[in-house]
DSSP file (Angstrom, degrees, kcal/mol; ACC not computed):
  #  RESIDUE AA STRUCTURE BP1 BP2  ACC     N-H-->O    O-->H-N    N-H-->O    O-->H-N    TCO  KAPPA ALPHA  PHI   PSI    X-CA   Y-CA   Z-CA
    1    1 A M              0   0    0      0, 0.0     2,-0.3     0, 0.0    15,-0.0   0.000 360.0 360.0 360.0 136.2  -24.4   62.1  -69.7
    2    2 A N        -     0   0    0      1,-0.1     2,-0.3     0, 0.0     0, 0.0  -0.582 360.0-116.5 -82.9 142.9  -22.0   64.1  -67.6
    3    3 A K        +     0   0    0     -2,-0.3     2,-0.3     2,-0.0    -1,-0.1  -0.621  53.3 144.5 -77.2 135.6  -22.2   67.9  -67.5
    4    4 A R        -     0   0    0     -2,-0.3     2,-0.4     2,-0.0     0, 0.0  -0.986  50.1 -94.1-162.0 165.0  -19.1   69.5  -68.9
    5    5 A K        -     0   0    0     -2,-0.3     2,-0.3     2,-0.0     3,-0.0  -0.763  37.9-139.4 -88.7 134.3  -17.7   72.4  -70.9
    6    6 A Y        -     0   0    0     -2,-0.4     3,-0.1     1,-0.1     4,-0.0  -0.734   9.3-147.2 -97.6 141.4  -17.3   72.0  -74.6
    7    7 A G  S    S-     0   0    0     -2,-0.3     2,-0.3     1,-0.2    -1,-0.1   0.806  81.5 -11.2 -72.7 -32.9  -14.4   73.2  -76.6
    8    8 A C  S  > S-     0   0    0      1,-0.1     4,-1.5    -3,-0.0    -1,-0.2  -0.956  74.7 -93.8-159.4 171.9  -16.6   73.8  -79.7
    9    9 A G  H  > S+     0   0    0     -2,-0.3     4,-3.0     1,-0.2     5,-0.2   0.849 120.4  56.1 -65.0 -35.3  -20.0   73.1  -81.1
   10   10 A L  H  > S+     0   0    0      1,-0.2     4,-2.6     2,-0.2     5,-0.3   0.894 105.1  52.7 -66.5 -35.1  -18.9   70.0  -82.9
   11   11 A D  H  > S+     0   0    0      1,-0.2     4,-1.9     2,-0.2    -1,-0.2   0.927 111.8  46.1 -65.4 -38.7  -17.7   68.5  -79.6
   12   12 A A  H  X S+     0   0    0     -4,-1.5     4,-2.5     2,-0.2    -2,-0.2   0.935 113.3  48.4 -67.4 -45.5  -21.1   69.2  -78.1
   13   13 A A  H  X S+     0   0    0     -4,-3.0     4,-2.6     1,-0.2     5,-0.2   0.914 112.9  47.0 -63.2 -42.6  -23.1   67.8  -81.0
   14   14 A V  H  X S+     0   0    0     -4,-2.6     4,-1.9     1,-0.2     5,-0.4   0.892 111.2  52.5 -65.7 -38.6  -21.0   64.6  -81.2
   15   15 A D  H  < S+     0   0    0     -4,-1.9    -1,-0.2    -5,-0.3    -2,-0.2   0.927 109.9  48.1 -63.0 -44.1  -21.3   64.1  -77.5
   16   16 A L  H  < S+     0   0    0     -4,-2.5    -2,-0.2     1,-0.2    -1,-0.2   0.933 112.0  48.5 -63.7 -42.1  -25.1   64.4  -77.6
   17   17 A M  H  < S-     0   0    0     -4,-2.6     5,-0.4    -5,-0.2     6,-0.2   0.814  90.6-162.0 -69.0 -27.2  -25.4   61.9  -80.5
   18   18 A G     <  -     0   0    0     -4,-1.9     3,-0.2    -5,-0.2     2,-0.2   0.724  46.8 -55.1  57.4  28.4  -23.1   59.5  -78.6
   19   19 A G  S  > S-     0   0    0     -5,-0.4     4,-1.4     1,-0.2     0, 0.0  -0.544  87.1 -30.5 106.6-166.9  -22.1   57.3  -81.5
   20   20 A K  H  > S+     0   0    0      1,-0.2     4,-1.9     2,-0.2    -1,-0.2   0.822 122.0  51.7 -59.4 -45.3  -23.5   55.2  -84.2
   21   21 A W  H  > S+     0   0    0      1,-0.2     4,-2.5    -3,-0.2     5,-0.2   0.937 107.9  49.5 -66.0 -48.4  -26.7   53.9  -82.8
   22   22 A K  H  > S+     0   0    0     -5,-0.4     4,-2.9     1,-0.2     5,-0.2   0.903 111.1  51.3 -62.6 -40.3  -28.2   57.3  -81.7
   23   23 A A  H  X S+     0   0    0     -4,-1.4     4,-2.3    -6,-0.2    -1,-0.2   0.938 112.0  47.1 -61.8 -44.4  -27.5   58.8  -85.2
   24   24 A L  H  X S+     0   0    0     -4,-1.9     4,-2.2     2,-0.2    -1,-0.2   0.838 111.7  50.7 -68.8 -34.9  -29.2   55.8  -86.9
   25   25 A I  H  X S+     0   0    0     -4,-2.5     4,-2.8     2,-0.2     5,-0.3   0.958 111.0  48.9 -63.7 -52.1  -32.2   56.1  -84.5
   26   26 A L  H  X S+     0   0    0     -4,-2.9     4,-1.0     1,-0.2    -2,-0.2   0.905 110.2  51.0 -55.3 -39.2  -32.5   59.8  -85.2
   27   27 A W  H  X S+     0   0    0     -4,-2.3     4,-0.6    -5,-0.2     3,-0.3   0.933 110.7  48.5 -65.8 -43.9  -32.4   59.1  -88.9
   28   28 A A  H >X S+     0   0    0     -4,-2.2     3,-1.4     1,-0.2     4,-0.9   0.938 112.8  47.9 -54.8 -47.7  -35.2   56.5  -88.6
   29   29 A L  H 3< S+     0   0    0     -4,-2.8    51,-0.5     1,-0.3    -1,-0.2   0.673  95.6  73.2 -76.6 -13.5  -37.4   58.7  -86.6
   30   30 A H  H 3< S+     0   0    0     -4,-1.0    -1,-0.3    -3,-0.3    -2,-0.2   0.792 100.7  45.8 -69.3 -21.2  -36.9   61.6  -89.0
   31   31 A F  H << S-     0   0    0     -3,-1.4     2,-0.3    -4,-0.6    -1,-0.2   0.824 127.4 -19.2 -91.5 -28.4  -39.1   59.8  -91.5
   32   32 A D     <  -     0   0    0     -4,-0.9    -1,-0.3    46,-0.0     2,-0.3  -0.991  68.6 -86.7-168.4 159.6  -42.0   58.8  -89.1
   33   33 A T        -     0   0    0     -2,-0.3     2,-0.3    -3,-0.1    46,-0.2  -0.620  55.5-167.3 -69.9 133.7  -43.2   58.1  -85.5
   34   34 A L  E     -A   78   0A   0     44,-2.1    44,-3.0    -2,-0.3     2,-0.2  -0.944  21.6-127.8-132.3 152.3  -42.3   54.5  -84.7
   35   35 A R  E  >  -A   77   0A   0     -2,-0.3     4,-2.6    42,-0.2     5,-0.2  -0.528  42.1-101.0 -87.7 161.7  -43.0   51.8  -82.1
   36   36 A F  H  > S+     0   0    0     40,-0.5     4,-2.5     1,-0.2     5,-0.2   0.911 122.4  50.1 -52.3 -48.7  -40.2   50.1  -80.4
   37   37 A G  H  > S+     0   0    0      1,-0.2     4,-1.8     2,-0.2    -1,-0.2   0.860 111.1  50.2 -58.8 -38.2  -40.4   46.9  -82.6
   38   38 A E  H  > S+     0   0    0      2,-0.2     4,-1.6     1,-0.2    -1,-0.2   0.907 109.5  50.0 -67.5 -39.3  -40.4   49.1  -85.7
   39   39 A L  H  X S+     0   0    0     -4,-2.6     4,-1.7     1,-0.2    -2,-0.2   0.885 109.0  52.7 -66.7 -39.0  -37.4   51.0  -84.6
   40   40 A R  H  < S+     0   0    0     -4,-2.5     6,-0.3     1,-0.2    -1,-0.2   0.881 112.0  44.8 -63.2 -40.4  -35.6   47.7  -83.9
   41   41 A R  H  < S+     0   0    0     -4,-1.8    -1,-0.2     1,-0.2    -2,-0.2   0.792 112.2  53.0 -73.8 -27.2  -36.3   46.4  -87.4
   42   42 A T  H  < S+     0   0    0     -4,-1.6    -2,-0.2     1,-0.2    -1,-0.2   0.787 105.8  55.8 -78.7 -30.3  -35.3   49.8  -89.0
   43   43 A V  S >< S-     0   0    0     -4,-1.7     3,-1.4    -5,-0.1    -1,-0.2  -0.796  86.8-150.9-108.8  91.2  -32.0   49.9  -87.3
   44   44 A P  T 3  S+     0   0    0      0, 0.0     3,-0.1     0, 0.0    -3,-0.1  -0.270  74.1  20.0 -66.3 143.1  -30.3   46.7  -88.3
   45   45 A G  T 3  S+     0   0    0      1,-0.3     2,-0.2    -5,-0.1    -4,-0.1   0.193  87.0 125.7  91.4 -18.0  -27.8   45.2  -85.9
   46   46 A I    <   -     0   0    0     -3,-1.4    -1,-0.3    -6,-0.3     2,-0.2  -0.525  54.7-132.3 -77.4 140.8  -28.9   47.1  -82.8
   47   47 A S     >  -     0   0    0     -2,-0.2     4,-2.0     1,-0.1     5,-0.2  -0.504  21.4-114.5 -83.7 162.4  -29.8   44.9  -79.7
   48   48 A E  H  > S+     0   0    0      1,-0.2     4,-1.9     2,-0.2     5,-0.1   0.842 117.4  52.2 -65.0 -34.7  -32.9   45.4  -77.7
   49   49 A R  H  > S+     0   0    0      2,-0.2     4,-2.5     1,-0.2    -1,-0.2   0.885 110.5  45.8 -65.8 -41.7  -30.8   46.5  -74.8
   50   50 A M  H  > S+     0   0    0      2,-0.2     4,-2.4     1,-0.2    -2,-0.2   0.851 112.7  51.0 -73.0 -33.1  -28.8   49.1  -76.7
   51   51 A L  H  X S+     0   0    0     -4,-2.0     4,-2.8     2,-0.2     5,-0.2   0.913 111.4  48.3 -69.9 -43.7  -32.0   50.4  -78.3
   52   52 A T  H  X S+     0   0    0     -4,-1.9     4,-2.1     2,-0.2    -2,-0.2   0.939 114.7  45.0 -58.8 -52.2  -33.7   50.8  -74.9
   53   53 A L  H  X S+     0   0    0     -4,-2.5     4,-2.4     2,-0.2     5,-0.2   0.943 114.0  48.4 -63.1 -47.7  -30.7   52.5  -73.4
   54   54 A S  H  X S+     0   0    0     -4,-2.4     4,-3.0     1,-0.2     5,-0.2   0.917 111.9  49.4 -64.2 -44.1  -30.2   54.9  -76.4
   55   55 A L  H  X S+     0   0    0     -4,-2.8     4,-2.4     2,-0.2    -1,-0.2   0.925 110.4  50.9 -63.8 -41.5  -33.9   55.8  -76.5
   56   56 A R  H  X S+     0   0    0     -4,-2.1     4,-2.5    -5,-0.2    -2,-0.2   0.946 113.9  44.2 -55.8 -53.2  -33.9   56.6  -72.7
   57   57 A E  H  X S+     0   0    0     -4,-2.4     4,-2.0     1,-0.2     6,-0.2   0.920 112.1  52.7 -60.3 -45.1  -30.8   58.8  -73.1
   58   58 A M  H  <>S+     0   0    0     -4,-3.0     5,-1.9     1,-0.2     6,-1.5   0.854 109.8  49.4 -64.8 -32.9  -32.3   60.5  -76.2
   59   59 A E  H ><5S+     0   0    0     -4,-2.4     3,-1.0    -5,-0.2    -1,-0.2   0.894 108.7  52.5 -71.6 -38.5  -35.4   61.3  -74.3
   60   60 A S  H 3<5S+     0   0    0     -4,-2.5    -2,-0.2     1,-0.2    -1,-0.2   0.819 109.2  49.5 -65.3 -26.5  -33.5   62.7  -71.3
   61   61 A T  T 3<5S-     0   0    0     -4,-2.0    -1,-0.2    -5,-0.2    -2,-0.2   0.420 117.9-112.1 -91.1   3.6  -31.6   65.0  -73.6
   62   62 A G  T < 5S+     0   0    0     -3,-1.0    22,-0.4     2,-0.2    21,-0.3   0.530  87.3 112.0  88.0   5.9  -34.8   66.2  -75.3
   63   63 A L  S   <S+     0   0    0     -5,-1.9    18,-2.2    -6,-0.2     2,-0.4   0.863  76.9  38.2 -75.4 -36.0  -34.1   64.6  -78.7
   64   64 A V  E     -B   80   0A   0     -6,-1.5     2,-0.4    16,-0.2    16,-0.2  -0.925  68.4-147.2-125.0 140.1  -36.8   62.1  -78.6
   65   65 A H  E     -B   79   0A   0     14,-3.1    14,-2.2    -2,-0.4     2,-0.5  -0.906  11.4-153.5-107.2 134.0  -40.4   62.2  -77.3
   66   66 A R  E     -B   78   0A   0     -2,-0.4     2,-0.5    12,-0.2    12,-0.2  -0.934   8.1-166.9-108.7 118.8  -42.0   59.0  -75.8
   67   67 A E  E     -B   77   0A   0     10,-2.9    10,-2.7    -2,-0.5     2,-0.5  -0.933   4.8-158.8-109.4 119.9  -45.8   58.7  -76.0
   68   68 A M  E     -B   76   0A   0     -2,-0.5     2,-0.6     8,-0.2     8,-0.2  -0.873   0.8-158.5 -99.7 130.4  -47.4   56.0  -73.9
   69   69 A Y  E     -B   75   0A   0      6,-3.6     6,-1.9    -2,-0.5     2,-1.5  -0.922  12.5-143.4-101.2 115.0  -50.9   54.8  -74.8
   70   70 A Y        +     0   0    0     -2,-0.6     2,-0.3     4,-0.2     6,-0.0  -0.640  57.4 112.5 -87.1  88.9  -52.7   53.1  -71.9
   71   71 A E  S    S-     0   0    0     -2,-1.5    -2,-0.1     4,-0.1     4,-0.0  -0.830  75.3 -62.5-142.0 175.6  -54.6   50.4  -73.7
   72   72 A V  S    S+     0   0    0     -2,-0.3    -2,-0.1     1,-0.2     3,-0.0  -0.944 130.5  21.6-111.4 110.4  -54.4   46.6  -73.8
   73   73 A P  S    S-     0   0    0      0, 0.0    -1,-0.2     0, 0.0    -2,-0.0   0.636 110.6-118.9 -78.5 157.0  -51.7   45.8  -74.9
   74   74 A P        -     0   0    0      0, 0.0     2,-0.4     0, 0.0    -4,-0.2  -0.284  25.8-148.2 -63.5 151.5  -49.9   49.1  -74.1
   75   75 A K  E     - B   0  69A   0     -6,-1.9    -6,-3.6   -40,-0.0     2,-0.4  -0.970  12.2-170.9-124.1 139.3  -48.5   51.0  -76.9
   76   76 A V  E     - B   0  68A   0     -2,-0.4   -40,-0.5    -8,-0.2     2,-0.4  -0.997   5.6-168.5-128.9 133.5  -45.5   53.2  -76.9
   77   77 A E  E     -AB  35  67A   0    -10,-2.7   -10,-2.9    -2,-0.4     2,-0.4  -0.948   6.6-152.6-121.3 143.1  -44.5   55.5  -79.8
   78   78 A Y  E     +AB  34  66A   0    -44,-3.0   -44,-2.1    -2,-0.4     2,-0.3  -0.923  20.7 161.7-111.0 139.5  -41.3   57.4  -80.4
   79   79 A S  E     - B   0  65A   0    -14,-2.2   -14,-3.1    -2,-0.4     2,-0.3  -0.946  38.9 -96.3-146.5 166.9  -40.9   60.6  -82.3
   80   80 A L  E     - B   0  64A   0    -51,-0.5   -16,-0.2    -2,-0.3     2,-0.1  -0.632  30.2-139.8 -84.6 147.0  -38.4   63.4  -82.7
   81   81 A T     >  -     0   0    0    -18,-2.2     4,-2.5    -2,-0.3     5,-0.2  -0.335  38.0 -96.2 -84.8 175.9  -38.8   66.7  -80.8
   82   82 A E  H  > S+     0   0    0      2,-0.2     4,-2.3     1,-0.2     5,-0.2   0.918 130.8  54.4 -63.0 -39.3  -38.0   69.9  -82.6
   83   83 A F  H  > S+     0   0    0    -21,-0.3     4,-1.5     2,-0.2    -1,-0.2   0.861 109.0  47.6 -58.2 -39.9  -34.6   69.7  -81.0
   84   84 A G  H  > S+     0   0    0    -22,-0.4     4,-2.1   -21,-0.3    -1,-0.2   0.913 110.7  51.7 -72.1 -39.7  -34.2   66.2  -82.5
   85   85 A H  H  X S+     0   0    0     -4,-2.5     4,-2.0     1,-0.2    -2,-0.2   0.889 106.9  53.2 -63.9 -37.5  -35.4   67.4  -85.9
   86   86 A S  H  X S+     0   0    0     -4,-2.3     4,-1.5     1,-0.2    -1,-0.2   0.877 109.1  49.5 -68.4 -33.6  -32.8   70.3  -85.8
   87   87 A L  H  X S+     0   0    0     -4,-1.5     4,-2.0     2,-0.2    -1,-0.2   0.916 109.1  51.5 -66.4 -43.3  -30.0   67.8  -85.2
   88   88 A V  H  X S+     0   0    0     -4,-2.1     4,-1.4     1,-0.2    -2,-0.2   0.883 107.4  54.0 -59.4 -40.8  -31.2   65.5  -88.1
   89   89 A E  H  < S+     0   0    0     -4,-2.0    -1,-0.2     1,-0.2    -2,-0.2   0.887 109.7  47.0 -60.1 -42.4  -31.1   68.7  -90.3
   90   90 A A  H  X S+     0   0    0     -4,-1.5     4,-0.5     1,-0.2    -2,-0.2   0.836 111.9  51.3 -70.2 -31.6  -27.5   69.2  -89.2
   91   91 A M  H  X S+     0   0    0     -4,-2.0     4,-2.2     1,-0.2    -1,-0.2   0.708  89.0  82.8 -76.9 -21.7  -26.6   65.5  -89.9
   92   92 A T  H  X S+     0   0    0     -4,-1.4     4,-2.7     1,-0.2     5,-0.2   0.927  89.4  48.8 -55.3 -52.7  -28.1   65.5  -93.5
   93   93 A P  H  > S+     0   0    0      0, 0.0     4,-2.4     0, 0.0    -1,-0.2   0.902 111.7  51.5 -58.7 -36.7  -24.9   67.0  -95.3
   94   94 A L  H  X S+     0   0    0     -4,-0.5     4,-2.4     2,-0.2    -2,-0.2   0.918 109.8  47.8 -66.1 -39.8  -22.8   64.5  -93.5
   95   95 A G  H  X S+     0   0    0     -4,-2.2     4,-2.3     2,-0.2    -1,-0.2   0.901 111.5  51.0 -64.3 -41.3  -25.0   61.6  -94.6
   96   96 A E  H  X S+     0   0    0     -4,-2.7     4,-2.4     2,-0.2    -2,-0.2   0.900 109.6  50.1 -61.3 -42.3  -24.9   63.0  -98.2
   97   97 A W  H  X S+     0   0    0     -4,-2.4     4,-1.4    -5,-0.2    -2,-0.2   0.915 110.2  51.7 -61.3 -42.4  -21.1   63.2  -98.0
   98   98 A G  H  < S+     0   0    0     -4,-2.4     3,-0.3     2,-0.2    -2,-0.2   0.910 110.2  48.4 -58.7 -44.8  -21.1   59.6  -96.8
   99   99 A E  H >< S+     0   0    0     -4,-2.3     3,-1.2     1,-0.2     4,-0.3   0.934 111.8  47.9 -58.5 -48.5  -23.3   58.5  -99.7
  100  100 A S  H 3< S+     0   0    0     -4,-2.4    -1,-0.2     1,-0.3    -2,-0.2   0.712 121.2  36.5 -69.5 -19.8  -21.2   60.2 -102.3
  101  101 A N  T 3X S+     0   0    0     -4,-1.4     4,-2.7    -3,-0.3    -1,-0.3   0.159  80.8 118.6-114.8  17.1  -18.0   58.7 -100.8
  102  102 A L  H <> S+     0   0    0     -3,-1.2     4,-2.9     1,-0.2     5,-0.3   0.909  74.8  49.1 -58.1 -50.5  -19.4   55.3  -99.8
  103  103 A D  H  > S+     0   0    0     -4,-0.3     4,-1.6     1,-0.2    -1,-0.2   0.911 113.9  45.3 -51.2 -47.6  -17.1   53.2 -102.1
  104  104 A R  H  > S+     0   0    0      2,-0.2     4,-1.8    -3,-0.2    -1,-0.2   0.900 114.1  49.2 -67.1 -44.4  -14.0   55.0 -101.0
  105  105 A I  H  X S+     0   0    0     -4,-2.7     4,-1.7     1,-0.2     6,-0.3   0.937 111.9  47.7 -60.2 -50.3  -15.1   54.7  -97.3
  106  106 A E  H  X>S+     0   0    0     -4,-2.9     5,-1.7     1,-0.2     4,-1.2   0.806 108.5  56.6 -63.1 -31.0  -15.8   51.0  -97.5
  107  107 A A  H  <5S+     0   0    0     -4,-1.6    -1,-0.2    -5,-0.3    -2,-0.2   0.857 114.8  36.7 -72.3 -37.4  -12.5   50.4  -99.3
  108  108 A V  H  <5S+     0   0    0     -4,-1.8    -2,-0.2    -3,-0.2    -1,-0.2   0.661 121.6  44.7 -92.6 -11.2  -10.5   52.0  -96.5
  109  109 A T  H  <5S-     0   0    0     -4,-1.7     3,-0.2    -5,-0.2    -2,-0.2   0.543 111.7-110.4-101.4 -12.2  -12.6   50.7  -93.6
  110  110 A G  T  <5S-     0   0    0     -4,-1.2     3,-0.3    -5,-0.2    -3,-0.2   0.746  78.3 -46.7  85.0  23.0  -13.0   47.1  -94.8
  111  111 A G  S   <S-     0   0    0     -5,-1.7    -1,-0.2    -6,-0.3    -5,-0.2   0.257  77.3-105.2 102.4 -11.9  -16.7   47.5  -95.6
  112  112 A G        +     0   0    0     -3,-0.2     2,-0.9     1,-0.2    -1,-0.2   0.603  66.0 149.5  72.4  10.5  -18.0   49.1  -92.4
  113  113 A N              0   0    0     -3,-0.3    -1,-0.2     1,-0.2     0, 0.0  -0.693 360.0 360.0 -87.9 113.6  -19.6   46.1  -91.0
  114  114 A T              0   0    0     -2,-0.9    -1,-0.2    -3,-0.1    -2,-0.0   0.370 360.0 360.0-110.9 360.0  -19.4   46.6  -87.2
């Protein structure tokens, strides 16, 4: 992520979230600590590569914590930091708005399948 000045808080928040996948990963992790494979199953349509890249970026920005357990086989778990939880709290009203307007949004976007 490039360092830059933001025009407003919404600009900063949207830049930090960086699109659809990060928002869905944040939402999944807000319910529980998950391993990579669990996350991949929880976020339909995401490729392994995109999940890896997104998790790395989210870890570097302080949204996600990665815990490595040195055992055989190695185990890695992902969870939200306090910073990540605070972003999910801010996203919740937007998700609720989306749920209450889902039919209308699907009608104007062609179903939302990307």
